[in-house]
N, C-alpha and C positions, 0 to 999 in steps of 0.2 A: 832632729829629723833621721832616720838610719842611714847608713852611706852606701848600703847597697839594697834599698829597696826602692821602690815607686812611691808618691807621695801618697798619704791614707786617701781613700777614698775615690783612687784613681786605678785604672786598671791596666795604663801606658805611662809609661815616661813620658814627660814634656819634651817634644824635637825642635832644639833651639837653633837654629841656622844662622852664621855670623858671614857677612861677605862683606869684600870691599877692594879697589883697585888694588895690587900690590905695592906697598910703601905706605898706605894710610894706618895699618896696627891692626889690624883684624888677630894675627898670631900672638904681639902682647898682651892683648884683650883678652883673649879666650884666655890664654896661661893665666892669668890674675885668675880670670872667673873664675878659674880650675883650682886654683891655690885659696878662693875665699870663700868658697860654696862646698861644701861637702856633698858627695852623693852624686855627685855627673861624670858620666863616661862619657869621654873623649871618641869620636866616631874618628877610626884611623881607615883613610882614604889609601885605594891603590894610584900609582902614578906610573908613569914610564919614564920620567925626570930623573936624572942619578940624584943622590943624595948630597947635602953641602957636608961641611967637615964634623959639624954639631949635630948632625942629626942623624939616626939609627931605625934600622930597618925594624919596622913593626911598633914603633913607637910612636915619629910624628907621620911616616907614610910605611904602607907598604912598598916597595919597591919592584915591580916588575917591567921585564923589558916587555917590546908593545906587540912580540907574535901572543904572549900569556896573556895582556890585556885584553886583547881581541878575543881568542877563544871564551875569556869569562863573558865578554860582553854578548858576544854569538850565543850562549847559552844562555842569557840572563840572568846573569849571575848579580848585577848592579842594578841599585835603585834609582841610579843618575848616575851618568857619565857625560862626559863633553873634553875636547879639546881645546887649551887654555896654552897660549905661547910655545903651540909647536909641542907640546906635550899632553897626553890621555891623564884623565883623572877620574878616579869614580868611586860611589861609597857601595859598597858591599851589602847583599841582602840581610847577610848572615849578621852585618853589625846590629841591624835593629831587634836579631831576633836572641839574640846572645845572651844567657842566663848566668846571674841574675838580673831581674830588671832592676836597672838604677832609676834615681830621683828623675833623671834628665840626660837624655843626649844631644851631646853639642857636635854642631857640624861646623868644619870650617873648610867653604866651598865658594864657589864662584855662583854667578847670578845665572848660571845655564842651569847648573846641579841643583841651584834654591828652587826656581822656576817648575823643575821634574819630581820634585819632593812636594812642593806642594799643591802641585796638580796630583800626584797621587795621594798625600797625606794632607788634607786642608787645614785638619787643625797644627800643623806645625807653624811656628812660631817664628818668623824672619828679620833679621837685622841689619841694617847696610849700613857699616862706618865709610863715613866721607873725610877726607882730608881737611885742614881749615884755610888752606891755599891750593891751589897748584905748583908755585914756588915753593910750598912748605914741601909737596909729595917728591918733588922733585930732589930737593935737596936730600929728603930720606931714601932715597931710594939710590943717589948718590953716596952716601954714607951703611951702604952694605960692600963690607967686602969678600961677599962672593961673588958680586954682578960684573960683568967687564962691561964696560963703556955698548958695545952694541944691545947688553941685554937691558943697561939703563935707559936708553934710546927707544927700544921696543915696549917695555914694559908704561913707560910714560905716555908714549903714544895712543896705546890701548886704555889708559886709564879710563880718557874722556869717552868714551864707549860705554866701559864699565859703568862709571857715574850714570850714565842716562838709563839706564834702567832700576834708578833708587825707586821709582814708583811703584815696581812690584811688589816692595817689600812692606811689613806692616810697620816698623818702627826703623825710623834714621836716626844716626848719632854721631857728632864731628868732634873727632879728636883731637881736637884742639890740647885739652889739657889732659894727660894721662890720668893722672887721678879722680877727674870729674868726670871723664867718658866710663872707666871702670864701674863708678859708682851708678851710673846710669845703666850701664850692663848688669850688673846685679838687680837693680830695680827694673827692669824689665821681666828678669826669671822671678824672682817672687811676686809680682805683680801679677803675670802668667799663671801662675801658679793658685792666684786666688779666683782664675774666672770662674763662674757658677757652673759651667758644663765639669768643669774636672773635680768639683767637688760634690755635684748631682749626688751619686752612686752613698755618697758618703748621709747626707743631710737626708736623704728617702729612707737609710736604713735607722737614723736616731727618728723619723717620725714611726719607723715600723714598730720601734723598741716603745714608745708612748704609748700609741693604738693596744701594742700586748700587754701594757702595764695597766 
């Protein structure tokens, strides 16, 4: 399949949303998916939080100040946005329209953003990543060298509220074994590409060829 075009028989890319509480592994899993599957474009969100040492502006996020973010929100530049852990995050509408169209667009966003996108684009596919246990989630959060103790505590306290929203998602994966969870996420992508509604245009074109013959 072409690395820079939507799947045959479809007019638009598959929109794949991946969410999780902090520390459950969505960033690692989405990175693995991008490395495994050609033709997927990562949707780069805007955020008001400061970049971590390994992050680059325009790659992980578009880093902007709060005034710039709020100005974008006021003029309707975002398809979704929310405040998470004291910072603003949003997906610009331009991310969905940028050409050429890819096979899929991948969103790494929280449950608030996922709900907003699904409300506007019901065909979007959403996946929620769970940790194997709360103890393991806390261990992973503490393993982050970039987060101080108050940040770890705040993210851990927020995790239960985030997990409570798992029911709004189409798929729920438990990230206990990273390789297994990676295979499951890849399987979701491939299965959703085979949905009847996504192949309908191509099937009807084939039927038209047969009638014409």
